[in-house]
N, C-alpha and C positions, 0 to 999 in steps of 0.2 A: 555360291553366297544365294541367299533366299533374295527373294522378289518383293520383300517386305523395302519400304522406306525409313528411314531412322528420322524423325522431324526433327530431334535436334540439330544431325548435319544439314540438313534442307536447311532452318535457319541460320546455321555457317555460314553457308553458302549465301543465301539471299544477304546478308549482312555483307559480308566479303564482297559479292557484286555492288552492293552501295557503293562499299568502298572506292571498288575500282572506277564506279562511273564517276564520283565526287573527286578523286586522285585525278582523271583524265580532264574532268571541267575545269579543275581548279590549275591542271597545269596547262591546258592549252588556251584558258583565257586568261593567263599573263598572273593571275593570284598566287600560285603556290609557294610557301613560301618555306623554309628548311623543315621545320618542326611538320607540316603538311605531310611530306615526301617521305618524313621519316616514321612517320603514324600510321601512313596509308601503302607504303609499296610491300609489305608484308602480305598484303590481300592477295595481290597476283602470284606471287608460288603457292599460299595456301587454296587459292580457288582454283588454280590447275592441280595441285595434287588430289585435291577432292573429287575433283571431276574425272581424276583420269583414274583413281583408287575403284571408283564405283560404276564407272563406265567402263572398264577393259573386261573383256570376256576372254580368261586366259586358257587359249587351247595352243597346240604344241606350232600348229602353221601361222597363228598372230602372233607368237612368241619369237617362231622362226623372221617372221617379216619386221617384225619390231628389231632383232639383232640385227638383221641384212643392211636395216635402214639406220643404224646408228654406225656401221662402218661404212657404209660405201661410201 
């Protein structure tokens, strides 16, 4: 994977971070309604997926550690 950043993906990550912050603020403040949770909860796995996809450096040793951690 090249070192260039995809601006569209970075914008999406920023919006997902904002959604996660709003979700946490609403839920911790006691203002979370059902529709807020249903609307913003998908932000968390999407953010994790994007961060993991662009953050992982796939080497055999790292993959072996990941598999070892999963089955430990």
